[in-house]
N, C-alpha and C positions, 0 to 999 in steps of 0.2 A: 386680366382681372378687371372687373368693373368697379369703379370707385366713385362714390357720390360725396360731394362736399358742398356745404353752404357756408357763407361768411357768418361769423359770429354776430349776433344782434342782442342787445339788452332785452330783458324780459319786458313784454308790453304791459305787465301788471305787477305792481309792487305789493308785497305782503304787508299786512298791518304789523306794527311793532310788537303786538302781543301774540303773534303767531310764530311758532317754532316748527320747522320741518326737519325731520331726520330722514335722510335718503340712504337706504341700505342696498348695496349692490352685490351681485354675484355671490350668493350664499354657497353654491356648489355642493350642497349636501352636508355641510359642516354644522350640524345642529347644535353641538356644544358651544361653539363660538357664537352662534346666533342667540342662544340662551343667555350667554354672558352679555352680549350687546343689549338684548332686551331688558336685562336687569339694570344695566347702566342707564338706559333710556327711562325706565320706570323710576329710578332714583332721581333723575333730573326732573321728571314730572312731579314726583312727591315733594321735592325741595322748592319747586316754583309753580304752585297750583294756580296762580293767576293768569298764566299763559294758556293759549290754545295750542295743542300739539297735533301734528300730523306725521304719520310714519308712511313712507313710500318705499316699496320694494322694487328694485330694478335688477335687470340682468338674469343670470342663470340661477334657478333654485336647485337644480340637480346637476350632477356631473362631477366625477372625480371623487367626491367625499364619501365617507363611510355610510352616510344616511341618505343617499340619493333615492 
């Protein structure tokens, strides 16, 4: 098996203090859990409107779950 690895390095760019990033990984077709997570994220946004928000989706969107 081929394996590639690189040493860990700190990010070359730091986010501003007013930026919040939500990283969502491997949904796997589980849309109900995604809806719950989106509701949680929206409540955070509603409670803290002075911040800038970014939502990043990573990983598998489909596979295994009932809504692939």
